[in-house]
C-alpha positions in Angstrom: -3.6 6.7 4.5 -3.9 3.2 4.4 -1.1 1.2 5.5 -1.2 -2.4 4.2 -1.0 -5.3 5.6 2.3 -7.0 7.7 3.3 -9.4 4.9 5.0 -12.9 4.7 8.1 -13.1 2.8 7.5 -14.7 -0.9 9.2 -18.0 -1.5 12.4 -17.0 -3.9 10.7 -18.4 -7.0 7.3 -15.8 -6.8 6.9 -12.4 -6.7 5.0 -10.1 -4.7 1.8 -8.2 -6.5 0.1 -7.3 -3.8 -0.7 -8.2 0.0 -4.6 -9.1 0.8 -5.7 -7.4 4.3 -9.7 -7.3 5.5 -12.6 -8.6 4.3 -15.1 -5.5 3.0 -18.7 -5.8 3.0 -20.9 -8.5 3.0 -20.0 -9.5 -1.0 -17.4 -11.1 -0.3 -14.8 -9.1 -1.0 -11.5 -8.7 0.6 -9.0 -5.5 0.4 -5.7 -5.8 -1.6 -2.7 -3.4 -1.8 -1.6 -4.4 -5.4 2.3 -4.0 -5.2 2.7 -4.3 -8.8 1.3 -2.1 -11.2 0.6 -3.8 -14.1 -3.1 -4.1 -14.5 -3.3 -8.0 -15.9 -3.0 -8.6 -12.5 -5.8 -7.6 -10.9 -8.5 -8.5 -14.0 -10.5 -11.5 -13.8 -9.1 -14.6 -14.4 -6.2 -13.8 -12.6 -4.4 -15.8 -10.0 -2.6 -15.4 -7.2 -0.5 -17.9 -5.2 -1.1 -17.0 -1.3 1.9 -17.4 1.3 1.3 -17.7 5.1 -2.1 -18.2 7.0 -2.4 -22.3 6.3 0.4 -22.8 3.8 0.3 -21.6 0.0 -2.9 -22.3 -1.8 -4.3 -20.0 -5.0 -7.3 -17.8 -5.2 -8.3 -16.5 -8.7 -9.7 -13.3 -9.3 -13.4 -12.4 -10.2 -13.5 -8.8 -9.5 -11.4 -6.1 -8.3 -12.2 -2.6 -8.7 -10.8 0.2 -7.4 -11.3 1.2 -3.9 -9.4 4.2 -2.1 -5.4 3.6 -2.0 -7.1 0.2 -2.2 -8.6 -2.4 -4.4 -11.9 -4.3 -3.2 -11.3 -8.2 -4.8 -13.5 -10.7 -4.5 -12.3 -14.4 -5.6 -13.7 -17.3 -6.9 -12.9 -19.2 -4.4 -14.5 -16.9 -1.5 -18.0 -17.4 -0.8 -20.1 -14.5 0.3 -21.9 -14.1 4.0 
């Protein structure tokens, strides 16, 4: 079983729905370990507010597919190699 990435705590007014991990392949997909069971949060058009890294930002889901115990997600804002 793959461990979810380490996490930054979300602000008090946000709900954690998943943790974005490392890149997968060359199509611009990232691994995501979802902590939410609500399927609408994985559908194209769903927006993630990202906490950590260079500060808060947002990413919009373009595609999402299951891969083992996590999902492979492509976000509109991330280009493929």
